[in-house]
C-alpha positions as CSV (number, residue, x, y, z in Angstrom):
1,M,0.0,0.0,0.0
2,T,1.3,3.4,-1.1
3,G,2.6,5.6,1.8
4,T,2.6,2.7,4.3
5,R,6.1,1.7,5.7
6,K,6.9,-1.9,4.9
7,S,8.1,-4.3,7.5
8,T,10.8,-6.9,7.3
9,E,8.2,-9.5,6.9
10,D,7.2,-7.9,3.6
11,Y,10.7,-8.5,2.2
12,G,11.3,-11.7,4.1
13,D,13.4,-12.0,7.3
14,G,17.1,-12.1,6.3
15,N,16.5,-11.1,2.7
16,W,19.5,-9.3,1.1
17,T,17.0,-7.0,-0.5
18,N,15.8,-5.8,2.8
19,P,17.0,-2.1,3.2
20,Y,17.2,-2.3,6.9
21,V,19.4,-5.2,6.8
22,Q,21.6,-3.6,4.2
23,A,21.9,-0.4,6.3
24,E,23.0,-2.5,9.3
25,N,25.5,-4.4,7.3
26,Q,26.9,-1.2,5.8
27,R,27.4,0.3,9.2
28,A,29.1,-2.8,10.6
29,Q,31.4,-2.9,7.6
30,E,32.5,0.7,8.0
31,E,33.2,0.1,11.7
32,A,35.2,-2.9,10.9
33,Q,37.3,-1.0,8.4
34,G,37.9,1.8,11.0
35,A,39.0,-0.7,13.6
36,Y,41.4,-2.3,11.1
37,K,43.1,1.0,10.5
38,H,43.5,1.6,14.2
39,Q,45.0,-1.8,14.7
40,A,47.5,-1.1,11.9
41,Q,48.6,2.0,13.9
42,G,49.4,-0.1,17.0
43,Y,46.2,-0.3,19.1
44,T,42.6,-1.7,19.0
45,H,39.5,0.4,18.7
46,P,37.9,0.6,22.1
47,Y,34.4,-0.2,20.9
48,T,35.0,-3.1,18.6
49,E,36.5,-6.6,18.9
50,P,37.3,-9.0,16.2
51,A,35.0,-11.9,15.5
52,S,35.4,-14.9,13.3
53,A,31.8,-15.1,12.3
54,H,28.6,-13.4,13.6
55,Y,25.1,-12.9,12.5
56,V,23.9,-9.3,12.2
57,Q,20.2,-8.9,11.8
58,G,19.9,-12.4,10.5
59,A,22.6,-12.0,7.8
60,Y,25.9,-14.0,8.0
61,Q,29.0,-11.7,8.0
62,P,32.3,-13.7,7.9
63,E,35.3,-12.2,9.6
64,A,33.5,-9.0,10.4
65,Q,33.6,-6.8,13.5
66,V,30.5,-6.1,15.4
67,Q,29.6,-3.6,18.0
68,V,30.2,-4.6,21.6
69,S,27.3,-4.3,23.9
70,A,27.1,-1.4,26.4
71,S,27.5,-3.7,29.3
72,A,30.9,-5.1,28.0
73,P,34.0,-3.6,29.6
74,V,35.8,-1.0,27.5
75,A,39.7,-0.7,27.7
76,S,40.9,2.9,28.0
77,Y,43.5,4.0,25.4
78,V,46.9,5.1,26.9
79,P,49.1,6.8,24.3
80,P,52.8,5.8,24.4
81,P,55.0,8.3,26.3
82,R,56.8,10.8,24.2
83,R,60.5,11.6,24.8
84,Q,60.8,15.0,26.2
85,R,63.3,17.1,24.3
86,R,65.6,19.3,26.3
87,R,65.2,23.0,25.8
88,P,68.1,24.6,23.8
89,A,68.1,27.6,26.2
90,F,68.7,25.4,29.2
91,S,71.5,23.5,27.5
92,L,73.2,26.7,26.5
93,A,73.0,28.1,30.0
94,R,74.4,24.9,31.4
95,R,77.4,25.1,29.0
96,F,77.9,28.7,29.9
97,L,78.0,27.9,33.6
98,C,80.5,25.1,32.9
99,V,82.8,27.5,31.0
100,L,82.7,29.9,34.0
101,L,83.5,27.1,36.3
102,A,86.5,26.1,34.1
103,L,87.8,29.7,34.2
104,L,87.4,29.7,38.0
105,T,89.2,26.4,38.2
106,L,92.1,27.7,36.1
107,A,92.4,31.0,38.0
108,T,92.3,29.5,41.5
109,G,94.4,26.5,40.4
110,L,97.2,28.7,39.1
111,G,97.0,30.9,42.2
112,A,97.2,27.8,44.5
113,A,100.2,26.6,42.6
114,T,102.1,29.8,43.0
115,A,101.0,30.2,46.6
116,Y,102.2,26.7,47.4
117,W,105.6,27.4,45.8
118,A,105.9,30.6,47.9
119,H,104.9,28.7,51.1
120,T,107.3,25.8,50.6
121,T,110.2,27.7,49.0
122,L,110.3,31.2,50.5
123,I,108.2,31.1,53.7
124,D,109.7,27.9,55.1
125,T,113.0,28.8,56.8
126,D,114.8,25.5,56.1
127,N,113.8,25.4,52.4
128,F,114.8,29.0,52.0
129,A,118.2,28.3,53.6
130,A,118.6,25.2,51.3
131,M,117.8,27.3,48.2
132,T,120.3,30.0,49.1
133,E,123.1,27.6,50.1
134,A,124.7,27.7,46.7
135,I,125.1,31.5,47.0
136,A,127.4,31.1,50.0
137,Y,129.9,29.1,47.8
138,N,129.9,31.5,44.9
139,Q,133.6,32.6,44.4
140,D,132.8,36.2,43.6
141,F,130.4,36.5,46.5
142,Q,132.9,35.0,49.0
143,T,135.6,37.4,47.8
144,S,133.3,40.4,48.0
145,L,132.0,39.4,51.4
146,A,135.5,38.9,52.8
147,T,136.6,42.3,51.4
148,A,133.5,44.1,52.9
149,V,134.2,42.6,56.3
150,T,137.8,43.6,56.1
151,D,137.1,47.2,55.2
152,D,134.5,47.5,58.0
153,I,136.9,46.1,60.6
154,M,139.8,48.4,59.4
155,A,137.4,51.4,59.7
156,S,136.5,50.5,63.3
157,P,137.5,52.9,66.1
158,A,139.8,50.3,67.6
159,I,142.1,50.2,64.6
160,E,141.6,53.7,63.1
161,T,142.6,55.4,66.4
162,Y,146.1,53.9,66.2
163,L,146.7,53.3,62.5
164,G,144.6,55.9,60.8
165,D,143.2,55.2,57.3
166,G,146.5,54.3,55.6
167,N,147.0,57.7,54.1
168,S,148.7,59.6,56.9
169,T,150.8,62.7,56.0
170,A,152.3,63.3,59.5
171,W,156.0,63.0,60.1
172,Y,155.4,59.5,61.4
173,G,153.0,58.8,58.6
174,G,155.3,56.4,56.8
175,V,155.5,54.1,59.8
176,Q,151.8,54.4,60.5
177,N,150.9,53.6,57.0
178,W,153.2,50.6,56.9
179,L,151.5,49.3,60.1
180,Y,148.1,49.9,58.6
181,D,149.1,47.9,55.5
182,Q,150.5,45.1,57.6
183,T,147.3,45.0,59.7
184,Y,145.1,45.1,56.6
185,T,146.9,42.1,55.3
186,L,146.4,40.2,58.5
187,V,142.7,41.1,58.8
188,D,142.1,40.3,55.1
189,G,143.8,36.9,55.5
190,A,141.6,36.2,58.6
191,T,138.3,37.1,56.9
192,N,139.2,35.1,53.7
193,S,140.2,32.2,55.8
194,L,136.8,32.5,57.6
195,V,134.7,32.3,54.4
196,T,136.6,29.2,53.3
197,S,136.8,27.4,56.6
198,E,134.8,24.4,57.8
199,A,132.8,26.7,60.1
200,Y,131.6,28.8,57.2
201,P,128.5,26.7,56.2
202,Q,127.2,26.9,59.7
203,L,127.8,30.6,59.9
204,W,126.1,31.1,56.6
205,A,123.1,29.1,57.7
206,Q,122.9,31.4,60.8
207,V,123.1,34.5,58.5
208,I,120.2,33.2,56.4
209,S,118.1,32.2,59.4
210,D,118.6,35.6,61.0
211,T,117.8,37.4,57.8
212,H,114.8,35.3,57.1
213,A,113.4,35.7,60.6
214,Y,113.7,39.5,60.4
215,N,112.3,40.0,56.9
216,F,109.5,37.4,57.0
217,S,108.0,38.6,60.3
218,G,105.1,40.3,58.5
219,E,106.0,43.7,59.8
220,S,106.3,46.9,57.7
221,R,109.9,47.9,57.9
222,P,112.9,48.1,55.6
223,A,114.3,44.7,54.5
224,V,117.9,44.0,55.8
225,L,120.7,41.5,55.2
226,D,121.9,40.4,58.6
227,F,125.6,39.4,58.6
228,S,125.9,39.5,62.4
229,A,127.1,35.9,62.8
230,L,129.9,36.4,60.3
231,Y,131.0,39.7,61.8
232,D,131.2,38.3,65.3
233,Q,133.3,35.3,64.1
234,A,135.5,37.6,62.0
235,G,136.1,39.9,65.0
236,S,137.3,37.0,67.1
237,S,139.6,35.8,64.3
238,V,141.1,39.3,63.8
239,Q,141.7,39.7,67.5
240,S,143.5,36.3,67.6
241,A,145.7,37.4,64.6
242,T,146.4,41.0,65.5
243,G,145.8,41.4,69.2
244,F,143.3,44.2,68.6
245,G,140.0,43.8,70.5
246,I,137.4,44.5,67.8
247,D,133.8,45.4,68.7
248,T,131.8,44.5,65.6
249,S,128.4,45.3,67.1
250,T,128.6,48.9,65.9
251,L,130.1,48.3,62.4
252,P,127.8,49.5,59.5
253,G,128.2,46.3,57.5
254,R,126.8,44.1,60.2
255,T,123.3,44.6,59.0
256,V,122.9,46.0,55.4
257,T,119.6,47.8,54.7
258,L,118.2,46.5,51.4
259,D,115.3,49.0,51.1
260,T,117.0,52.3,50.9
261,G,114.0,54.4,50.1
262,Q,112.1,56.7,52.6
263,N,108.8,55.1,53.6
264,I,108.8,53.1,50.4
265,W,110.1,49.6,50.8
266,P,109.5,47.5,47.7
267,I,111.3,44.4,49.0
268,N,109.4,44.5,52.2
269,S,106.1,45.0,50.4
270,T,106.8,42.1,48.1
271,I,107.7,39.8,51.0
272,N,104.5,40.7,52.9
273,T,102.4,40.0,49.7
274,L,104.1,36.6,49.3
275,I,103.3,35.8,53.0
276,W,99.6,36.7,52.4
277,L,99.5,34.7,49.2
278,A,101.2,31.7,50.7
279,S,98.6,31.5,53.4
280,L,95.8,31.0,50.8
281,W,97.2,28.0,48.9
282,Q,94.8,25.5,50.7
283,P,91.6,27.5,50.2
284,L,92.5,28.3,46.6
285,L,93.2,24.6,45.9
286,G,89.9,23.6,47.5
287,V,87.9,26.1,45.4
288,S,89.8,24.9,42.3
289,G,89.0,21.3,42.9
290,L,85.3,22.0,43.8
291,S,84.7,24.1,40.7
292,A,86.4,21.4,38.5
293,L,84.1,18.7,40.0
294,L,81.0,20.8,39.5
295,G,81.9,21.5,35.9
296,F,82.6,17.8,35.3
297,L,79.2,16.8,36.7
298,L,77.3,19.5,34.8
299,W,78.9,19.2,31.4
300,P,76.3,17.8,29.1
301,R,78.5,15.9,26.8
302,N,81.9,14.1,27.1
303,R,83.0,14.9,30.6
304,F,86.5,13.6,30.1
305,A,87.0,16.0,27.2
306,Y,86.0,18.8,29.6
307,L,88.6,17.9,32.1
308,A,91.2,17.3,29.4
309,F,90.6,20.9,28.1
310,I,91.2,22.3,31.6
311,A,94.3,20.2,32.2
312,L,95.9,21.1,28.9
313,T,95.1,24.8,29.3
314,A,96.5,24.9,32.8
315,A,99.7,23.2,31.5
316,G,100.1,25.9,28.9
317,L,99.5,28.7,31.4
318,L,101.9,27.2,33.9
319,W,104.6,26.9,31.2
320,I,104.1,30.6,30.2
321,A,104.3,31.6,33.8
322,G,107.5,29.7,34.2
323,L,109.0,31.2,31.1
324,L,108.1,34.8,32.1
325,G,109.2,34.2,35.8
326,G,112.4,32.6,34.8
327,G,113.5,35.6,32.8
328,A,112.5,38.2,35.3
329,S,114.9,40.2,37.5
330,L,113.8,40.9,41.0
331,T,116.4,43.7,41.5
332,A,115.2,45.7,38.5
333,G,113.7,49.0,39.5
334,I,114.9,49.1,43.1
335,E,117.7,51.2,44.6
336,L,120.6,48.9,45.5
337,P,122.6,49.2,48.7
338,A,126.1,50.6,48.8
339,S,127.7,47.3,50.1
340,N,129.1,45.2,47.3
341,A,128.5,42.0,49.2
342,A,124.8,43.0,49.7
343,V,124.5,43.8,46.0
344,L,126.0,40.4,45.0
345,F,123.7,38.6,47.4
346,L,120.6,40.3,46.0
347,Q,121.6,39.5,42.5
348,K,122.4,35.9,43.2
349,L,119.3,35.6,45.3
350,S,117.2,37.0,42.5
351,E,118.6,34.5,40.0
352,T,118.1,31.6,42.5
353,I,114.4,32.5,43.2
354,T,113.5,33.0,39.6
355,A,115.2,29.7,38.6
356,S,113.2,27.9,41.4
357,F,110.0,29.6,40.2
358,A,110.5,28.5,36.6
359,S,111.6,24.9,37.6
360,Y,108.6,24.4,39.8
361,H,106.0,25.7,37.3
362,N,107.6,23.9,34.3
363,G,107.6,20.6,36.3
364,L,103.9,21.1,37.2
365,A,103.1,21.9,33.6
366,L,104.7,18.7,32.5
367,N,102.6,16.7,35.0
368,L,99.4,18.4,33.9
369,L,100.4,17.8,30.2
370,I,100.7,14.0,30.9
371,A,97.4,14.1,32.8
372,G,95.7,15.9,29.9
373,A,97.0,13.3,27.4
374,V,95.5,10.5,29.6
375,L,92.2,12.4,29.8
376,V,92.1,12.9,26.0
377,L,92.5,9.1,25.6
378,L,89.7,8.5,28.1
379,A,87.5,11.0,26.2
380,L,88.1,9.2,22.9
381,L,87.4,5.9,24.5
382,S,84.2,7.2,26.0
383,A,83.1,8.6,22.7
384,I,83.7,5.4,20.9
385,M,81.8,3.4,23.5
386,G,78.9,5.8,23.3
387,L,78.8,5.5,19.6
388,T,78.9,1.7,19.7
389,A,76.1,1.6,22.3
390,R,73.9,3.9,20.1
391,E,74.4,1.7,17.0
392,A,73.6,-1.4,19.0
393,T,70.4,0.2,20.3
394,A,69.4,1.2,16.8
395,R,69.8,-2.3,15.5
396,T,67.6,-3.8,18.1
397,R,64.7,-1.5,17.3
């Protein structure tokens, strides 16, 4: 009948010409295709499940997918976790911080090295005496020292009162001048014998100990060279040879002032600066080690390469410091004293100190160069192992 909806019975139950059955079949087929696409992408559609064979509205659908009833449990879809990429700005800031830590490591490390050298070589009395021992046996210095002691003793009141200065023009001047020359020969022989005697090393050690104790006291006062021990022994030797009782406590050469300026004492200022620097070698070394460790832990890539860069750079800086320090002159720009013995002592001491500075820094640079080479090998080995691990991981995927 026209205008009246036909039922399934009019077409026959299960008939392929039934439009309601065709609509249900079409919808089931579309859902099955959608579920297949999702399965190809790695997961199953939450509302469908595969079926080997089902009947839909009386029609047989082989290998189709049908809708799961509302009462069936539905699995929730959890997407796979995505790898979080590091932000470029954070990585750049981290590298910049590591560079700053490397600079801090180098600065404090070099400062600690120089401070340790000053502490062990200059501040320590025994090491300072051992370093200056070679000066005592320098032939020119021994001759100059003996001459300076002889001239001082011959100008002392005990001899000058009776013998003059060797240039008398009085009527008895010839005899007086002859006695002066004879006495000078005796005194000169006594002082030269003193600087070559077996007692000289002990006397020189006493001279260095007294000089070091005075100048490295930390006080602000002119630096001096204390020859008191030598002068006292020389006075005893001259008295034994000539019979003159010599009081050497008032002789001008007994203590030679090295800082001759007025209220400007460059040697004393340098010594006090070295005392302050030497006291900081342990804190500086601690800061250097801590900054190196932090940089090593924060460096985002090959950490052994980071340490190798620091070690090789420090070796280069230490070598440059040794080269510059070895060629420096500590007596340049200061007013030298009038005593020839003091001038020779300062010159030889300057050469000895700069040679010690250069030797220490060059030796430390060599050790760091070896350590840097080892770290370079470790960095290469680490890089090779990392590359091998990444290739193995890629093959297993």
